[in-house]
N, C-alpha and C positions, 0 to 999 in steps of 0.2 A: 920332262924332268924325272929322273929316277928317284923313287922314295927310298928311305933307309931300310924299312921293313914293311912287308905286305903279308897279311894274314887272310886266309879264306875261312869263313865260319859257316857251318851248316849243322842241322840238328834233326833228331827224330826221324830216322830213316826207316825204322821198323821192318828190317829185312825179314821176309817170311817166305815159305815155300807154297803157301796156299793163296787162293784168290779171295779177297774180302767179298762178302755178298753184295755190297753196294757198288762194286766195280764191274764195268762192262768189258774192259780190256783185259789183256794178259798182264796182271799186276807185276809179276816177277820180271818180265821183259821190259816193261815201262820203267821200272825202278833201275834196272841195269842201264838203260839209256840215259837216265839222269846221272848215274855215277860216271858214265863215259863222258858226259858233257862237263861234269865237274873236273875230270882229268884234263880236258881241253882248256877249261877256264884257268886252271892252275898254270898250265904251260903258256898260254897266250898272254896272261897278265903278270907273268914273272912273280908268282906267289912264292913266298919263302917258307911258310908254315901253314898247316891245315889243322883246324880245331873242330871237333865234333861235340855237340852239346848233350849227348846221351840218347839212349834207346837206339843204339846202332841196330840191334836185333829186336824182333818182336817177342822173343822168348829166350830165356838163358840157355836152353839146351837145343837150339835149332840144329838141323841136320848138317853134317859135314859137307854134303854135296852142295847145299845152298851156300854155305860159308865159302866154299872153294870158288864158286862162280864170282862172288863179289871181291874176294881177296885178289883174285886174278886181275880184276879191273883196278883195284886200289893200288896195287904194287906199281902201276904205271904212273902214279902221281910223283913218285921218286922224291918226295919231300917228307920231312917228319910230320907224323899225324898224332895229335893229342886228343884225349877224350875224357869225359867224366861219365861214370856209370849212371844209367837211368833205371827207372823201376822195372822196365822190361828186360834189362840186361842181367839182372840178379835174381836170386831166389828170396822169397819172403820179404821183399823190400829191405834186404839186409846186405849192405856193401861187403860185409865180411865173407860172403859166399862167392865172391867174384872168381876165386881160383878154381871153382867147380863149374864155371860157365865157359861158353865159347869165347866171350870177350876176354876172360882170364887166360884162355889158351893163346889167343893172339898177343896178349900182353907178355906171356912167358916166352914167346918166340921173338919178342921185341919188334913185332910187326906194327904194333900200335902202342903208344905210351899212355897209360892211364894216369891222369893227374892226381897226385896224392892230396888227401885232405889236410895232412899235417906238415908235409915237406914240400915247399915250393920248387917248381922246375924253372930254371933260368934259360931263356933262349936269347940268342944274340946275333945281330947282323948289322954290318956297316956301322959299328960303334953304338948301336941302340941295344940296351939290355932290358929285357922284359921278364917279370916274375909271373909265373902261371900258378894259380891255386884253384881249388875246386870245392864244391859242396855237392857230393853225390846224393842221389835220392834215398831218403829214409822214410819210414812210416809217419814220422812226426816232423817232417821238414818244415811245414808251414804252421806249426803250433806256436812258433816264435820267430821273429825276423833275425835273430842273433846270427844264424849260420850264413845269412846273406851278407852280413856286415864284416868285411875284412878289417881286422883290428890293426895290423901293421904290415909294412912292406920291408923286405930285406934292404940293407944298405946298398948304395951305388946302383939303384935301378932307375931307369928312365921312365918306365911305365909298369903298371901292375894290372893284370887281367884275372878276374875271378870268374870261373865257369861253374854255373849252377844248374841243377836239374830239378826244378820245383815250380810251383804256381806263382811265379813272380809276374805281377800284372801292373798295367798302367792305370787301371780304374777298377772300382769294386766289381765283384763277380756275383755269381749265383749264391743266394743264401743257403747255408748248409755245407758248402764246399770250402775247405780251408784254402786260403791263399795269402800272399804277402804283397803289399803295395810298394811300388818303387819309392813313393814318398816316405815310407817308413824306414828306408835303409840309406838315406842320403848321406849319412855320416860315414859310410864305408870308405876305407882307404884305397880301394881299387879305383883305378882310372876308368876301367871298362868292366862292366858286369855283363857276361854273355849268358843268356838263359835259354832253356828249352822246356819240354814237357807241355807247355801250353801251345797246342798245335796251330792256333790262329795267328800267333805272333802279334807284334805291335810295331808301330813306326818307331824308329830310333829316337830315343829321348836323351836330351842333354840337360842336366841340371847341376848347377854349382861346379861346372867343369867336369862332371862325372857323366859317362856314357852308359846307357842301358840298351842292350841289343837282343832282339829275338826275331829272326827272319821268318819264323814259323816252320812247321814240319815240312820235310821234303816230300812227304806223301800225303795223299788225301784218303783216309780210311775211316773217318768218323761219319756219323749220320746227320751232320749238320748241313742244312741247305746252303749255308754260307760258304761251304767248301766248293760249291759249284763256281762261285765267283773268284775264289782265291787261286792265284798262280804260285806254285812253289818257287822259292828263291833262295839265294845264298847271299852272305854279306862279305864284302871286301873291305878290310880294315887297313888303312895306311897309317904307319907311325913314323913321324919325322919330327920336326920341331913342334908339330901339333898332331891332333887326331882327326882322321877323316873316315867316315863310314858310308859306304855305298851299297845299295841293294841291286842284285842282278837277277832278274827273272829268268828261269830256265826255258830256253826255246824248245827243248825236248818235251816239256810238260804240255800235254794237249788241253784244250779248253775243258772245263769241268763237265759241261753238258755232254761231251763225247765219251767221257770215261766213267762218270758217276750215274748210277741208276736212280733216278729221282723217285720212281715208283717204290723201290725197295726202301729208300730213305724215308718216304712218307709212311710206309707200313711200319717201319721201325719206330717212328715218332708216335704213331698211334699206340703201338704196343707199350712204349715207354710211358705214355699218359695213363694207360690202364694199370701199369705196375705202380705208378705213383699213387693212383687212386686206391689201389689195393693196400699199399703200405700205409696210407693215411687212415684207412679203416682199421687196420691192425693197431696203429699207434693210439687211436682214440679209444679202442676197446681194451688194450693191454698196457698202455702208457710206455711203449717202447720208443726210445728216442734214437737208438742206433741199431742198424741191422747189418752193417758191414763189419767184418771181423777186425780190420785194422782200425776202424773208428772206435770199436769197443776197447781194443788194446790201448789206443791213445788215451782214452778217458781214464782207464785204470792206471796207467803209468804216470799220468799227471796228478793223480791223487796223492795226498800227503802220506808219508810213511812207507812209500814203495821204494826200495833200494835199487841202485843201478844194477846190482847182480840179478834181481828179479826181472828187470826190464830186459837185460841181455838174454836171460834164459827164455823169456817169452818170445823174443825175436828168433832165437835159435830153434825153438820148437816149431814156430810157424814156418821157417825156412825148410826144416827137415820134412814137415808135413807136405809142403808144396812140392819139394823134390820127389817125394814118393808118389805124388799124384800125376807127375809128368810121364 
């Protein structure tokens, strides 16, 4: 039976031209194989639209030669592609810098459509109308759940999809790292919330008729030993008289033990432990609670008496500083 609308969703592809230290294979070639498989999945499953959850690239100014290799593959999808900007796609965690990035270039060429934070995009197929909205990554995205909560949906929509790039989780996370729980945004007007950023992903959650989906990163580049067991996957979303979400593991993704260097991962874990110990010694001696620039910025901007103009100027200066450093 043919469904009215079928959407393929994947996220956090982190396209880059160099090999991560913990990878034993040719990372670039492996990622291209995954993109080719996605093209095949779109064709074989009669997908109507493709949505990306952010961090298409691993840095905002990635080389044109690498971009060219992947756009050559993506153009074979021959379906509209929508995306929300992730923290690696922009400078200084500032979505306003997107026009200076490679993602912005693809947007200007109408190769890929960046979902606006303020103006919904409407997609339609076989009488089903869907509103697409987004929450791009910002330095303070998880300081409050407000951005994850869609307030209203345009009239005459059958469904609403909110695409977010932030630490939206199904359960509490590590202390000290900002995150937002699904239970805190159940009042959202969105029928489906698609999230990225959290590479491990989580099983599709349905509560109060609302769906929350994160298939996990398409790539394994972190130093977590759990990545050895995880198989990259994409989500197929069917919209008809109801909502159906299915996960498809990529057959082109090799077992973690074959592509991830466990020795390098364990070495990194040891170094991380030493760094934590060092930080704790400094904290106890000097009463520093924050060492990350964006954490400091967040603490300052959440203080009383700081105007929006000051916050925006701080973001602009961080973005400019980061662009000079690339």
